N, C-alpha and C positions, 0 to 999 in steps of 0.2 A: 441521415444525418450520421456523421463518421465520429470514430472514438479515436483519440490519441493518446497515448500513455508517455508523458516526458520524464525520463526517471532514472534510477541507478540500475546495473547489471553489475551482479556480485557471484564470485567464487566463494560459496560456503565452505568453510571445513569446520562440519558438525561434531560435536566430542556428546557423548552420552555417558554420562556419570550418574555416583549415587546423590551428591548434592552439590551445589554450584561452590567454586574454591574462592574461600574466606583470603582476606588480605593475608601473607605469609605463609600459606598454608599451600603445601604440592600435594596433591590424589593423583591417582591413575583414573584414566578413562577407562569405561569398560567395552566402547567399539569407537569406530570413527567412520564418518563417511563424506566422500568429497562429494560436493552437488553445487545446481544451478540455483540462484537466487538473486537478492537485490529486489527492494521494492517495487522499482519497476516491470521486471522482468516477473515476478510473481503476479503483479496483480494486471500483466497484460495477458499472462497465461491462464487467471482466473477468466478474463473476458472470452476468449479465445475458445475456452472450453464450455461455452454454453451456443458457439455457433456462430459468434458475432465476429464479423471481422474487425481487426485490431491493429491500429499502427504502434510501433513504438519505436520512439526515438532516445537515442543515447550514445556513450560512445563505449565500443569493444576497445579494449587495449590486449598486449599480449598474453598469451597462455587462456584465453576465453574460448577456445574450440568447444570445451563441454558447451557453453552458454548458446552459441549459436548454434548449436548441433537438436539443444533443448528446445529453445525457438521453432526452431525450421519444424521439429516434432508434431509441435503445440500449435500448430497453424498460425501463429502470431507472423504481421507483415513486419519484415525486419528491412524492407528498401529504406527507408529514411535513416536507419543507424550510420553514425559514422564511425570511421575506424582510425585509431592512429600506436603508434608506436611506443607506447608507455604501459606500465604495468597496469593490469586488469584490477579494478576494486575486488577487497574480498572482505569477507566478515569471520573473524572467529567465534563460536556458538560453544557453548555450553549448554548441556540440557540435561536436566535431575529427572529422577527416579517420578517425580508427578508430573513431569512436563511443562515446566515453568523452565526460561531461561534467561541467561546471560549472555550481552552480544557487546562485541564492540567490532569496529568498522574500518579498514583504511579507504582513504576515497578514491585513491589511483586514477584509472581513465575517466572516473566518473566525476573530477573535477576537472576536466578538460574541456569543459564546454564552450565553443566561442558563441560571442553575439553574432557573426558571420551566420555560422550553423544554426543558430536558432532562427534568424529571419527566414533562411532556407527552408526549416520546417513549417514554419508556422504559415507562409507563403502558399502553405498545398491545403490548407482550411477553411473555414467557411463560419459565418455568423449561426448559430444555434450550435454545431459542431462541440463536442464535449472533450475536454482535457483534461488528464488526472495525475496528478504532481503528489511528489512527499517531498521531504529535506536531505534526500542524498546527492544532491548535483551542486556543482555551482549555477550562477547566473541565474537563479531561480528567479529574483527581482525583475529580469528584463524578460522572462519566458513568461509571466504572469503578467507583465503590461504589455505586448506584444498579442499576447491572447486575450486580452480586453480590450485591444484596440479593434481587433476583428470580429470581436463580440462573442469569442468562445467561451461556453458555462466552464467553471474552472473547479474541480472536484481537487482538494488539497487535503493529507493525511499530513499535518507538521511534526512529522518525525523523522531523525531525534528533533527532540523539541530543545533547541539549545539557542545562542545570541543572534545566528543568523538569520534567526525569525523577525529580529529586529530591523533588519535591514528590508526585510521584503511587506510589499505594498497588500497585507493580509486583508483591509478594507474590500480589494476586487475579488477575493473569496466567494463562491456562489455556495458550495455544500464543504463544510469541515469534517472530517474523520477524526476522534480524538478518544483516547482512551482516559480513564481518571487521571493519571498522573502530568498528562499533556491538558488535558483542561484544568486542572488546579492551576499548571503554570502560565496557561493564556487567559485564565478569568481571575484569578485570584482566589477563586473560591475552593473549599474542599468537597462538599455534598455536591452529589449528582443534581438537585433539581437548581441548585444556587448556579453550579456551571452553565447550566443552560439561560437560565436567564440573564446572565451579563454575560456569556456570549453571545446573546442576539443582542443584547444593548452597547453591547462594544465593536460589533460587526451586525448590524442592519439587515445588510443586503442578503448576510446567510444563511442557510437553513442546517442544523446543527445536530451531527450525528454522533451520539457519547457511546462509546459500547464498556460495558462494565463486565466484561471477561463471564466468568460461571452465571452472573447474575442475567444479564441481557444485554440488550441495548435498548436506547432512547433517540429519536427522532425529533427535533423542533423546531419550527418554523415561523415563531413570533403568534403562530393561531392555534395551529395543530400541532398537540405533543401524542406520540405514539411512543409506547414500550413495549417491546418483544420481548419475551423472557428467554433465556437462553434453553436450549435442550439440553436433558440430561444425560450425558454419557462420559465415559470414561476419557480423560484425555492424556495421551501420550506424548505428545509434541504439539507446545503452541506455536511454535514459528511459524510463521506466514497465515495464521488463523486472520487478522487481520487485513492482509492483503486480499486474501481473499472474499471476507465481506463486505472490501471496496470493489473490489473486482465484480461480483454479484450485482450490489447495488447499483453499479454502473450501468450494467446490463439493464437490469429490469425500468432504470430510468431512462434511456436511449428507448424503450418499447413503451415509454408513457403509463407505466405501472404507479398506482396509486402510493403514497409514502409509506403505507401499511404493508402493503405487497412487496414493496423492494425492500423492507425492512425483513421481513417473514423469508425470503427466497437465499439473501443473503446471510441471516442466521443459521438457516439450512447448510446452506455450502459450508460456512465454518464450522459448525459442529462436525462435518464429514472429515475435514482437513485436520482438527486436534487430534482423531483417532489413529489419524497415521505418520510415520515420519518423515522428517523431510518437509520443503516450502512447496518449490514449486510441485512436486511430485505428488505432493499430497491433496493439489486440488481435483476437488471433483468435477465430473463432466455434468450438463444438465439432465441427462437423463439419470442418472444418480442422485440428484438433489429432488428432481421431480417423483422420484420412487418413494420419498419420505412419507410418512403418513401426515 
């Protein structure tokens, strides 16, 4: 079984400050870090840090030297990446003193994926292989269709949860990874239990993974419901925590672990990530995760 992450690569501009700026407010950042990010890059590194082979597909633009260097250092297979002479995608991230964040993204190279490139990538994979996606690239509907035709298992984090999702064949998704906000938008329900039930009714083929921050996370497949409480830690930066969770869950799934085991290892991994600054740089190794009680 092969694992493909087909998603975004961003240069992250991280600003640490007392609180997230409000409308019309100008504040001074306490520190600044230039970092490798993007949901695709983050989740592929999370998978690679388990020791599992993972392919990353997407587009590198100009000014992306840091991204390529970071991926190679973390043993992500970048042989399928495309390169174009356009500005690379980037994110502006505010991180407050409690580790909460506010993010806006410029698509750049992440919006330059062609159907010809998609065909070339998907041709390298087979039935039963896993494809991990988020919602930070263009032509996602085409990628999903082609992956489904190949018989690949589709794992999707629909973030950012915007109008582009209406154009995507979400009925093809095998695993949704959503937080409370995304869950409410997609299901029309605010309460976790209702989100799970309505998501399953709306997308009957899908397994639902609902993350609830410091509370924990649910897995629901229509028959089995698993709740995994969050580990009690002091969060300093929540950027990348969801990508770590998804990456480790994907690894566990590829190894045939049970839903409860997938949830446990993903929860452990993300609990380490939130105790560190940065996104890709904060992802723990499998040895670090296994060392937790």
